[in-house]
C-alpha positions in Angstrom: -80.7 -209.6 -44.4 -82.1 -212.7 -42.3 -81.7 -215.8 -44.9 -82.9 -219.1 -44.5 -80.6 -222.1 -46.0 -82.9 -224.4 -46.9 -80.4 -228.1 -47.7 -83.0 -230.4 -48.6 -83.5 -233.8 -50.5 -86.1 -233.9 -53.2 -87.6 -237.1 -54.8 -89.5 -237.8 -57.8 -93.0 -236.8 -56.2 -93.7 -233.2 -56.8 -96.3 -233.2 -54.4 -94.3 -234.4 -51.5 -91.2 -231.6 -52.6 -94.0 -229.2 -52.0 -94.9 -229.9 -48.4 -91.1 -230.1 -47.4 -90.9 -226.7 -49.2 -94.3 -225.7 -47.1 -92.1 -227.3 -43.3 -89.3 -225.6 -44.1 -90.2 -222.3 -45.6 -93.0 -222.1 -41.9 -90.3 -223.4 -39.9 -88.0 -220.2 -41.3 -90.8 -217.7 -41.3 -90.7 -218.7 -37.4 -87.1 -217.6 -37.0 -88.0 -214.4 -39.2 -86.4 -214.9 -42.1 -86.7 -213.0 -44.8 -85.5 -214.9 -47.5 -85.5 -218.9 -47.7 -83.3 -220.7 -50.3 -83.9 -224.1 -51.6 -82.0 -226.3 -53.8 -82.0 -226.7 -57.2 -84.6 -229.2 -59.1 -86.4 -229.2 -55.8 -89.6 -229.4 -57.6 -88.4 -232.6 -58.9 -85.1 -234.3 -58.1 -82.4 -235.5 -61.4 -82.5 -238.9 -62.7 -86.6 -238.8 -63.0 -88.8 -237.8 -66.1 -89.2 -233.4 -66.1 -91.2 -232.9 -69.5 -93.7 -234.3 -67.7 -94.0 -231.9 -64.4 -92.5 -229.0 -66.4 -95.2 -225.9 -65.9 -95.4 -222.3 -66.2 -94.2 -220.2 -63.0 -98.2 -219.2 -62.8 -99.1 -222.9 -63.2 -100.7 -224.6 -59.5 -97.0 -225.4 -58.7 -95.6 -222.4 -58.2 -99.1 -221.3 -57.3 -98.6 -223.0 -54.1 -95.6 -221.5 -53.5 -96.3 -218.3 -54.0 -99.2 -218.3 -52.0 -97.2 -219.9 -49.4 -94.5 -217.1 -49.3 -97.2 -214.7 -49.0 -99.1 -216.4 -46.2 -95.7 -215.9 -44.3 -94.7 -212.9 -45.1 -91.2 -214.5 -46.9 -89.6 -214.7 -50.2 -88.9 -218.0 -51.3 -86.2 -219.3 -54.0 -86.8 -222.8 -55.0 -85.7 -225.2 -57.8 -88.7 -225.7 -60.3 -88.8 -226.6 -64.4 -91.2 -225.1 -67.0 -91.9 -226.4 -70.2 -89.3 -224.9 -72.8 -88.8 -225.5 -77.1 -89.0 -228.7 -78.9 -89.9 -231.1 -75.9 -87.5 -229.4 -73.6 -88.0 -227.6 -70.2 -86.5 -224.9 -68.6 -84.2 -225.5 -65.3 -86.3 -222.3 -63.8 -85.7 -220.3 -60.2 -88.9 -219.6 -59.0 -88.2 -216.5 -57.0 -91.7 -215.9 -55.0 -92.6 -213.5 -52.0 -95.2 -210.9 -51.3 -94.2 -208.5 -54.4 -95.2 -211.4 -56.8 -93.1 -214.4 -58.5 -90.1 -214.5 -61.1 -88.6 -216.8 -62.6 -84.5 -217.2 -63.7 -84.0 -219.9 -65.9 -80.6 -221.5 -65.6 -77.8 -219.6 -68.3 -74.9 -222.4 -68.3 -76.3 -226.4 -68.6 -74.6 -228.8 -66.7 -73.1 -230.3 -70.2 -69.8 -232.0 -67.7 -68.4 -234.7 -65.9 -70.3 -237.2 -68.4 -73.8 -235.0 -67.9 -75.8 -233.7 -70.8 -78.1 -231.5 -69.4 -78.7 -230.2 -72.7 -80.4 -233.0 -74.2 -83.2 -232.0 -72.9 -83.0 -228.5 -71.0 -82.7 -225.0 -73.0 -80.9 -222.4 -71.6 -82.1 -219.2 -70.9 -80.9 -215.7 -71.8 -80.5 -213.1 -68.9 -79.6 -212.8 -65.8 -82.3 -211.7 -63.0 -82.5 -209.8 -59.7 -84.9 -209.8 -57.2 -85.4 -207.4 -53.9 -85.9 -208.8 -50.6 -85.7 -206.5 -47.7 -84.9 -203.5 -49.3 -82.1 -205.2 -51.0 -80.7 -206.3 -54.5 -80.3 -210.0 -55.0 -78.9 -212.3 -57.7 -80.2 -215.3 -59.3 -77.5 -218.3 -60.3 -78.1 -222.1 -60.6 -75.3 -224.8 -60.0 -73.5 -225.2 -62.9 -73.4 -220.7 -63.5 -71.2 -220.8 -60.4 -68.3 -221.6 -62.8 -68.5 -218.8 -64.8 -67.4 -215.7 -63.2 -68.7 -212.8 -65.6 -72.6 -213.9 -64.4 -72.1 -212.8 -61.4 -69.9 -209.4 -62.5 -73.0 -209.0 -64.2 -75.3 -209.4 -61.2 -73.3 -207.3 -59.3 -73.2 -204.3 -61.6 -77.0 -204.6 -61.8 -77.3 -204.0 -57.8 -76.6 -207.2 -56.6 -75.0 -207.2 -53.1 -76.4 -210.5 -52.1 -75.8 -213.4 -54.9 -77.9 -216.7 -54.2 -77.1 -220.1 -56.1 -79.0 -222.8 -55.5 -77.9 -226.4 -56.7 -77.8 -229.9 -57.0 -74.0 -230.3 -57.1 -72.5 -233.9 -58.5 -71.0 -236.4 -56.2 -67.8 -237.2 -57.4 -63.6 -236.8 -56.3 -62.7 -233.1 -55.5 -66.4 -231.8 -56.1 -67.7 -231.2 -52.6 -63.9 -229.3 -52.5 -64.8 -227.3 -55.8 -68.5 -226.9 -54.5 -67.3 -224.7 -51.8 -64.3 -222.5 -53.3 -65.8 -221.4 -56.4 -68.6 -219.3 -53.9 -65.7 -218.1 -52.1 -63.9 -217.0 -55.6 -67.3 -216.1 -56.6 -67.7 -213.7 -53.3 -63.9 -212.2 -54.3 -65.1 -211.6 -57.6 -67.7 -209.2 -57.0 -67.3 -208.4 -53.0 -70.4 -209.9 -52.6 -72.1 -212.0 -50.0 -73.0 -215.6 -51.4 -75.5 -217.7 -50.3 -74.8 -221.3 -51.7 -77.8 -223.9 -51.0 -77.3 -227.1 -52.6 -79.1 -230.1 -52.6 -78.8 -232.4 -49.2 -77.2 -236.2 -50.0 -79.5 -238.8 -50.7 -77.9 -241.3 -49.1 -78.0 -239.7 -46.0 -81.5 -240.4 -46.0 -81.6 -243.5 -47.5 -83.2 -242.0 -51.0 -82.1 -244.6 -54.0 -80.6 -242.4 -57.3 -80.0 -242.5 -60.6 -76.2 -242.3 -60.2 -75.5 -240.9 -63.6 -77.2 -237.9 -62.1 -76.3 -234.9 -60.2 -78.3 -235.4 -57.1 -76.6 -233.4 -54.1 -73.7 -233.7 -51.7 -74.8 -231.1 -49.0 -72.7 -228.6 -48.2 -74.4 -225.8 -48.3 -72.7 -222.1 -47.6 -72.4 -218.6 -46.6 -69.8 -216.5 -47.6 -68.5 -213.4 -46.6 -67.4 -210.4 -49.2 -64.2 -211.1 -48.7 -64.2 -214.8 -49.7 -64.4 -216.1 -45.8 -67.0 -219.3 -44.9 -68.9 -217.8 -42.2 -71.4 -221.1 -42.4 -71.2 -224.6 -43.4 -73.8 -227.5 -43.5 -73.0 -231.0 -43.9 -74.3 -233.9 -45.9 -77.6 -233.8 -44.3 -81.1 -232.1 -44.6 -81.0 -229.5 -42.5 -82.4 -225.3 -42.1 -80.3 -222.6 -41.1 -81.3 -219.3 -40.6 -78.5 -216.2 -40.4 -78.7 -212.4 -40.9 -76.0 -211.6 -43.2 -74.8 -208.6 -42.7 -75.2 -206.8 -46.0 -73.4 -203.6 -45.1 -70.0 -205.3 -44.8 -70.6 -205.4 -48.7 -70.6 -202.1 -49.2 -67.5 -201.9 -46.8 -65.8 -204.2 -48.8 -66.5 -202.8 -52.1 -64.4 -199.9 -50.5 -61.5 -201.0 -49.3 -61.2 -203.8 -52.4 -62.7 -202.3 -55.4 -62.4 -204.8 -58.3 -66.3 -204.0 -59.8 -64.7 -200.6 -60.6 -61.4 -202.0 -60.8 -62.2 -204.3 -63.9 -61.1 -204.1 -67.2 -63.9 -205.0 -70.0 -62.9 -206.2 -73.5 -60.4 -208.0 -72.8 -61.4 -212.0 -73.1 
């Protein structure tokens, strides 16, 4: 599977962010990518009002992404916001491709490090997988990466590739935690992990709300044995790589943690 990591800086301007999605997706398609992964909150960066721009996955913003994916013949995974209950929104990963479009609503909300995502965001309930190039891919978002049971559930649902899109908060040790957690989730499930975060807005001179998690970069591709195969810096960048999904089958034969796991202990 050929995967493009689209590490961008999104802003408050949803139209400008859509143009960025188109630019990076077109460049990825030129390099024959099957899957293009954008960060969480690509539709609008955190630190700006979200309710006013939230729309369903059959709305105009998501429809534009889907039309782009169909035209290019790729699957695009991109963070957006959809309407929730009681005036809240859902933090949704849109997966759009030639086969249609689905949404994954972030299950674990970031009520940590002094930020309370649950004030304006409604949590999802259901894990979601998609099919890309004949492979099953699990979808997760940012804070989800701290909860291994979700990744185990996705692996048991057939996922050999796990995607996590993030807008990771800055702070002491946070970048190291991001990479450590991506490696841990790969080892937990003997899966390939594609972890794509927002780039650091400071690298392109974008002013942000310092209380909001607006990105630190550091996107990675991790092998099923927890080895970091590719790593990006803090700046916006597009990286297209081949992911050896066959290595997942070999890892699961060598290290059968999914088969050896005992349930019901927690």
